[in-house]
C-alpha positions in Angstrom: 0.0 0.0 0.0 1.4 3.4 -1.0 1.6 6.1 1.6 -0.3 9.3 1.0 1.9 12.4 1.6 0.1 15.3 3.0 0.8 18.9 3.9 -1.3 20.8 6.6 -1.7 24.6 6.3 -3.3 26.4 9.2 -2.2 29.5 11.2 -3.3 28.1 14.6 -0.6 25.9 16.2 -3.1 23.9 18.3 -5.0 23.0 15.2 -1.8 21.8 13.4 -0.9 19.8 16.5 -4.4 18.1 16.6 -4.2 17.3 12.9 -0.7 16.0 13.2 -1.8 13.7 16.0 -4.8 12.5 14.1 -2.7 11.7 11.0 0.2 10.1 13.0 -2.1 7.3 14.0 -2.7 6.3 10.4 0.2 4.3 8.8 -1.1 5.0 5.3 -0.9 8.8 5.6 2.4 10.7 6.2 2.6 14.4 7.2 5.4 15.9 5.2 5.0 19.6 6.0 3.2 22.1 8.1 2.5 25.8 7.1 1.3 28.7 9.1 0.7 31.1 6.2 0.0 31.1 2.4 3.7 31.9 1.6 5.0 29.1 3.7 2.6 26.7 2.1 3.8 27.5 -1.4 7.4 27.3 -0.3 7.0 23.8 1.1 5.1 22.6 -2.0 7.9 23.9 -4.3 10.4 22.0 -2.1 8.8 18.5 -1.8 6.3 16.3 -3.3 2.8 16.2 -1.8 -0.2 14.0 -2.6 -2.9 16.0 -0.8 -3.0 19.6 0.6 -5.2 20.2 3.7 -5.7 24.0 3.9 -7.6 26.5 5.9 -9.3 29.1 3.7 -8.3 32.1 5.9 -4.6 32.4 6.8 -2.1 35.3 7.1 -0.7 36.2 3.7 2.3 38.1 2.6 3.3 38.0 -1.1 0.5 35.5 -1.8 -3.2 36.0 -1.0 -5.4 33.4 0.8 -9.0 32.4 -0.1 -10.0 31.9 -3.7 -6.8 33.5 -5.2 -4.7 31.0 -3.1 -6.9 28.1 -4.3 -6.7 29.1 -7.9 -2.9 29.5 -7.7 -2.7 26.0 -6.2 -4.7 24.5 -9.0 -2.6 26.3 -11.7 0.8 25.2 -10.2 -0.3 21.7 -9.0 -3.3 20.8 -11.1 -3.2 17.1 -10.1 -2.9 17.6 -6.4 -6.3 17.4 -4.6 -7.0 20.1 -2.0 -9.1 19.5 1.1 -10.4 22.6 2.8 -10.4 22.3 6.6 -12.3 25.3 7.9 -14.7 26.9 10.3 -16.5 28.5 7.4 -19.9 26.9 6.6 -21.5 29.6 4.6 -22.6 27.9 1.3 -21.9 30.9 -0.9 -18.3 31.0 0.4 -17.8 27.3 0.1 -19.3 27.1 -3.4 -16.6 29.7 -4.4 -13.9 27.4 -3.0 -15.3 24.4 -4.9 -15.4 26.4 -8.1 -11.7 27.3 -7.5 -10.7 23.6 -7.4 -11.3 22.4 -3.8 -12.1 18.6 -3.9 -13.6 18.5 -0.5 -14.5 20.4 2.6 -14.3 19.3 6.2 -15.5 21.5 9.0 -13.3 22.0 12.0 -16.3 21.1 14.1 -16.3 17.5 12.6 -14.7 14.6 14.5 -11.1 14.2 13.4 -11.7 10.5 12.9 -13.3 11.6 9.6 -10.1 13.1 8.4 -8.3 9.9 7.0 -11.6 9.0 5.3 -11.7 12.5 3.6 -8.0 12.3 2.6 -8.3 8.9 1.0 -11.5 9.8 -0.8 -10.1 12.8 -2.5 -6.8 11.1 -3.2 -8.6 8.4 -5.0 -10.3 11.0 -7.3 -13.5 11.4 -5.3 -15.0 14.2 -3.3 -15.7 14.7 0.4 -18.2 16.9 2.1 -19.5 16.4 5.6 -23.1 15.2 6.1 -24.0 18.6 7.6 -22.8 20.5 4.5 -24.6 18.0 2.2 -27.8 18.7 4.0 -27.4 22.4 3.8 -26.6 22.1 0.1 -29.8 20.1 -0.4 -31.9 22.7 1.4 -30.1 25.4 -0.7 -30.9 23.6 -3.9 -34.5 23.4 -3.0 -34.6 27.1 -2.2 -32.8 27.9 -5.4 -35.5 26.1 -7.4 -38.2 28.1 -5.6 -36.3 31.5 -5.7 -33.9 31.6 -8.7 -31.0 34.1 -8.3 -30.2 36.8 -10.7 -26.8 38.5 -11.3 -26.0 41.7 -9.4 -26.7 44.9 -11.2 -23.6 47.2 -11.8 -24.8 49.5 -9.0 -25.5 46.6 -6.6 -22.0 45.2 -7.3 -20.5 48.7 -6.6 -22.4 49.1 -3.4 -21.6 45.6 -2.1 -17.8 46.0 -2.9 -17.6 49.3 -1.1 -19.5 48.0 1.8 -17.3 44.9 2.4 -14.2 47.0 2.1 -15.3 48.9 5.1 -17.5 51.8 4.1 -20.7 52.5 5.9 -24.1 52.9 4.1 -24.0 56.7 4.8 -20.4 57.0 3.5 -21.3 55.0 0.3 -24.3 57.3 -0.2 -22.1 60.4 0.0 -19.5 59.0 -2.3 -22.0 57.9 -5.0 -24.4 60.8 -4.6 -27.3 58.6 -3.6 -29.8 58.6 -0.7 -29.0 56.4 2.3 -32.3 54.6 1.6 -31.3 53.7 -1.9 -27.9 52.4 -0.9 -29.4 50.4 1.9 -31.9 48.8 -0.5 -29.2 48.0 -3.1 -27.0 46.4 -0.3 -29.9 44.2 0.9 -30.7 43.2 -2.7 -27.1 42.3 -3.4 -26.9 40.2 -0.3 -30.2 38.5 -1.1 -29.0 37.5 -4.6 -25.8 36.1 -3.1 -27.8 34.3 -0.4 -25.9 36.1 2.4 -28.1 36.8 5.4 -25.6 38.6 7.7 -22.9 41.2 7.3 -20.3 38.8 8.7 -21.2 36.4 5.9 -20.7 39.2 3.4 -17.3 39.9 4.7 -16.3 36.2 4.6 -17.6 35.9 1.0 -15.6 38.9 -0.1 -12.5 37.7 1.8 -12.5 34.3 0.1 -13.2 35.9 -3.3 -10.3 38.3 -2.9 -12.5 41.5 -2.9 -10.7 42.9 0.1 -7.2 43.0 -1.4 
């Protein structure tokens, strides 16, 4: 049986320790590197062969961004290396962006670590892995999408949304664009509804993963 070589990328030391301990118990999986930032992750991957990358979506970044830009760069440089996202993020809009950028599976940090070897082996074999909780959320989302189809953001909605997630208040956006606060507020709500984001924190997470905050 060949050994699956894996790299773990997470900026929290205790998380990396827990993952290393979980993988150490499995003779068929070998941890060959640990990274605490996007730059360190790419440095290790350039220096040694890796079969699977286990990465957090949100990490400190220096020259290289995290989130979707990181995932896209991983796919372009190592197109045959499957990526498993290990994250606290459970917003479906954010995770769908990650999947579209090449992630083969998503395991939530709230999941039991006994699932980790199963997830690694599944994506290494060419399959996909998503926790049961995420699959249920996706099923509910699909049913909602069939009832309420989404439409693209208008240019003004996109402009308002981008300004908002970059830190501007509704009143500041209104002043900048020469619009009323009521109009800006309505366009912000409309944009978030189309993106299926229900809270401001979800909007920030969505924008972060997409690279809109850089």
